[in-house]
N, C-alpha and C positions, 0 to 999 in steps of 0.2 A: 313406593316410599314407605317407610316405617310407620307404625302405628303410634299414637300419643301415648306418653307414659308419665307415671308419676315423677314430681322432681327427685325423689331419693333413688330412682331407678338408674340403670345404665344400659345401653343397648349397642350391639355390634352391627354397623351396617356394611353390606357388601358392596363397594364401590368400584367397578371395573373387576381386575382381579385381585384387589386389596381389601382389607378388612379395616374399617375405622370405628373405634370405640367412642360413643357419644355419652358423656357423664351428664347426669341430671338433665335428660332431653325434656323433661316437662317444665323446667325452670321458666318462668315468665321473663322475657326479655323487652317486651313492649306491653305496657298495661295501661296505657290511657285511651287515646282515640281508637287505636287498634291493640288487640291483644294477640301476641305472638310468642311462642316458646322457643327455646333453642333449637328443638328439633325442626319446628316451622322455617326458622332460617336456614338451617343446614339443607332442608328440602327446597327451600327457594334458590339456593345457590346451586344444587345439583340441577335443578330444573333449567338454569340459564349458563350451565357451565362452560358450553363452548364459547359463549361470548365473553364471560368473566375471565376465562383462561386466555383469550385473546391479548387481555391487558395486563397480565401478570405472568404467564407462562415464561421460566426461563430468566426470570428476573429476581435479584434480591429483594427481601421482602420485609418491612418493618411490621411488627406485631402491635396493633393499637387495640388493646384489650379492655372490653367493656365487661369485667367480671361479675359486676353486680347489675347488669342490664343498661338498658339505653338511657335511662334516666339518671344514671350515677355518671361520675367523672371517670374517665377511661385512664390508662397509663400506657407509655410507649416502652415497648420492649424490642431492643435491636438484636439481642443475642438470642440464638435458638435455644429452647429448653434443651436440657441436657438429656431428658428421657424421649427426645424425638423419635419416631420410628426409623429403622435402618434404611428404609426405602426412600426417605425423604432427603434431598440434597441441601447442604449448605456450602456457602462460598464466604471468604474472608473479605470484609471491606475495611478500608482505611478511610478516616474522616479528617475534616479540617483540624480539628483538635489535635490530632496524631494519635489518637485511640483506634484500635481494630475492634472488630466483632465478627463473629461467625453468624451470618443472617441465613434464614430459611429461603429455599428457592422452591416455589410450587410449579409443579410440571404437569400436574393432572387433577382430574376431578376429586380423588382421594386425598390430595394434599389440600385441595380447597376446603373439603369437608373437615380434616383435621384443623386447620387454622381456624375455621368457624367455631369448632368445639372450644377452642381456647378463649372464644368470647371476641374474636375479630369480626365484629359487624361491618366494618369497612375494610376495604383492601388497600394498602398503600405499598406499591412497587416502586422501586428506583426506576429512573429512566434509562438504565443499561442493562444489558445481557450478562449473565454470569461469565460467559466467554470473553467479555471485554468490558471491565469495569471503570476504565477511564474515557471512554468515548461513547456519550449517549446516542442511542439511535431514536429520541424521541425528544421534540421541543414542545414545551408546555405552555399553554396560554391560559391563564387563570383570570376571568372576569369577575371581579369583585365589587359589588355594587356598595356604596356607602349609605348612611343612614338617610331613609327617605326615598332612595332612589327606586324607581319602579321597574317591574318586570319588563315592560315594553322597552326601556332604554337599554335594559342588558341585552335583549335581542337584537335591537338596533346596532349596538356596538359589535355584537358578534357577527353581524353580516359585514360590518366594515373590515373585521378581521379576515374574514374570507376573502374580500376583495384584495385587500393588500397582499395576503398570501399568494393568491392566483397571479399578482403582478410580479411577485418574484420567483414564480415557477414551482410553487410549494401547494400541496394539498393539505387542507385542514379537516379534521374529523371531529364534529361538534357532539357534546352531550351536556345534558343539565348536569349541575354540580350535586344535585339532589337537595341543595339548601336554596340560596337566594341567586346564584350566579350560573355561568356557563363556562364549561372548559372546552378548548379546542386543541386536540393534540395533532401533532405534526410528525409524522414518521420521516426520519432523516438518515442519511447515510451514517455509519459510525466512524467519521473521519475527523471530528471536532473535538476538542477537550471541553470539559464542563465550562471553563471560563469563557471559550469562544461561543458555545451554544447560548450562555448567558447574554453575551455581547449582542449577539443576533436577536434574542428575544427583546432587549432593550430597545434595538432599533425598530423592531417590530411595534413595540407599545408606543413609541414616540411618533412613529408614521400614522398610527391609527389616532393618536391625540391630534395630530395635525389635521386630519380629516373631519373629525367631530370635536373640536375643542370644548364645546359646551355640555358634551355627554362623556367623555372619556379622558382619563388622566394617567399619566406614567409617574407621579410624584410619589416618592416613597413615604414621606412623613405623612401621618393622617390628618395632621392639622393643616397641611398645604392641598389636600385632596378635595375634589368633587366628583359627583357622577360614579362612573363606573371604573375602577382602578385595574389595569393590567399589570398583574403581579410577575414583573420579569425576573424576580428572585426566586421563584419557584423553580427555576432552572439551575440554580446554584447547586454545588455537590452537597449530598447530604439531605435536600429536600424532598418530601414526597407529597403528593396529593392522592385523594381516593380516586381509584380507577373505574371503569365502567362497569355498571350493575351493582356498584357498592351501596349498601343500605346504609342510610344516615340516621343519627340518633334524634329524629324529630318523632312526635306524638303519632303521624300517621304513617311512620314507616316508610318514608319517600326513599327513592332510589336515583342513583346517577345513571341517566337513562340516554344511551346512544341515540342520536337523532340522523334522518337525512337532512341535507340543507334546506331543502323546500319545506320541512316541517318547522324549522326554526322560527318564521316569522309569527307563526300563530300558536305554538306549543304553549301547553300549561305544565310547568313543573309539578304541580300538585297531582296530576293524573297519573304520574308513574310511582307505583309503590310495590311492595313486597307482593300485595295481593293481585295486581293488575298485570306486571311485568311477565310472569311466565306466559300469560295468553298471548301477550304482544310478540313475546320471542317466538312462541310457536308458529305464530301467523306469519310473521314477517322475517324472521331469523335475525341476524346481526347487522346492523347498518355498517358496523366498521370492520366487517369480515374481510375486506379487501385492502386493509390499511398496509400490511406489511410487503404488499407488492407495490406500493406507492412511495418508497423511499426517495428522497429529494435531496438538493443541494443547498448549503447554507451560502454559497458565494454571493448571490445577489443581496441577501440581507445583510452580510459582512461589508460589502461594498457601500451599502447604504449607512452602516455603522461609521465607517472611515469618512463618509461626507459629513455626518453629523459632526464627528470629532474635529474635522478640519473647519467647520463653522463654529467651533468653540463649545460645542455640547460633549463635555467629557464624561467620565463614568459616573453612574448614580450610586447611591449609597447600597452597600452590603447588607446582609443581616448581621447582627451585633457579634456573632462568636466567629466570624470570618475575618482573616488577615486583611488588612487595609488594602485595597486595590491601588495599582501603580498611579492610575490617573483618577482616583477616587477624591472627591472633595472633603470638606469637614463631615465627619460622621457624628453629627448630633442635631438634635431636633431644633428648627429655627427658634422654638420658644426659649431653648436652653443655651443657645449659642452666645459665646462672649464677644464683646466687641472685638473687632479685628484690629491688629497693630496698624499703626500710622503707616500710611504709604508715603514713599517718596514724592516730594511736591512736584516733580517733573513728570510723575505719572497720573493718568486720569484716576479719579476716584469712583469707585462704585457706589450705588447708592446702597445703604445698610439695609439688611433684611429686618423685616418686622418681626418682633419678639411677641409671640402669641401669650395673651394672659391665661395659663392654664392651671387648674386646680384638680388634684386628684381626691376624688369624694368616697369611692369604695374599691376595695380589692378583696378578693375571697375565691377559694376554691370551688365553693358554690355560686353559679352563675346568678341563680334567683335572689340569693342573699345579697349579692352585690348590687342587682337591680332594685331590691327594696331599700338599699342604702342609699341609692340616687333618689328615691323618692322622698325618703326622710329629709335629705340635704335640700331638695326643692321646697318642701314644707318649711324647713328652717329659713330659707332665703326665698320667699315668694316673689319679691321684686326683680330680683335677678334672674329666677326661673322664668319668669313672663316675658323676658327679653331674649331668651335663648331661641336660636334657629334649630331645625332638626339635626344638622350636621355639627352643631357644637357640642353635642353629646358624643364622646368618643368610647366606645365599647371595645377594649382591647382584649385579646385573648392571648394571654401570656404563656410562654412555653420554656420550661427548664429541660433539664436532662431526662427527668422521669416524672414530672409534674406539670400540670396545666392549671392555670387559673385566671380569673377575670379582673381586669382593672378597668375602672370607669374614670374618666376626667371630663371635665367642663372647659370648655373655652368660653371665656368671659369677654370676648372682643366686642360684642354687642351692647355689654353693660358700662355705662360710664364709669371711668376710672375710680372716681370718689366713691361709687356705690358698689364697688366689687367686693365680693367675700373673700376674706383672706384664707390661706391655705391652713386648714385644720387637720386635725388627726382623721384620716379616711374612717368610715363607718360603714362595714366592718374593715378591720385593718389586719388582713390576713394575708402576707406576702411569704409564700413557702421557701424562699431563696434565703430570707434573712434568718439569722440565728436567734 
């Protein structure tokens, strides 16, 4: 590994038979609980390169760039930089919006070091190979715990995912998300479209929800969720999640750690960091090394989806920028749903959905500023704040084409109607999509 350098320096690393220039190798990327430079991150990824490449090799790759360090907001870059090395592959992807982009394809450790030099502390590959961009070879199960949901519940839901996958003849490969959740990736034969893979993921999410209804949910709208959300929409085209061994922008430089299933019930996500993972990798290797040899069929999950649909469970909401699905219901949050048109007297009437009393209290590109705004709102409305449950505070990470920001909403369902604060101007009120 190369020696530490000053921030203004640059050095060239020999990685395999290639040379990779590292600019500002001494620049601090983590400076709170753990202090790590850009060079430290490059060396980390080279130490676990065989495992990291198992998740990204041969796949189009979205550049999520933390150019000002882990504590600053990143930006997403789909298009490969014009000055990329001649030896680095690219491939043209088309997106639901109709746009196209030449995206980077990382094939080796040199390519891995090159993207880290750009500030990509997380790795975000698509679930397809460059050789077949329309048929995913990976189904992704993203377990996203809601506010106040404990780590033990996440692990319990992960084990239920394992059980359902085994019932339909599939093998799941678990890893910590590197934050509060767990990811379970499933290698599949590249025979189905993105729409079909998402349909299978939705059926899986609903099956897990039926097994542990008090712990798991497949509900898309945050105001309807409880427990651990199984995010089936991570399988929609153009969606990516961080892959194995990715470093997450948390103060302790936690990483997304591949696990053996027998580790899941007792694992501690905080144990896996940039400082601890290289030794673990050297000692036990990559728990997901055999994933490519375990490609399975979605037939059983798609049969389950067909049964759900026959029983009246139609498609669930897609992300906002996608075309409306053929069997998708109204794509509007229940709290904003308009009264439905009157139905014929000869048809049975369904009970109306409850409209949730939501107010937006803060939105900012700086999450800390948005959270501070939430505290100011609570100070201004102490009576209402005292009645809130943990899951009444909805912290939404919003994503535009090139920006991310935090929106905080409060659900006033537990506050008597006459005592509910009215919607005011959020504080702060920074929506980057608004002109």
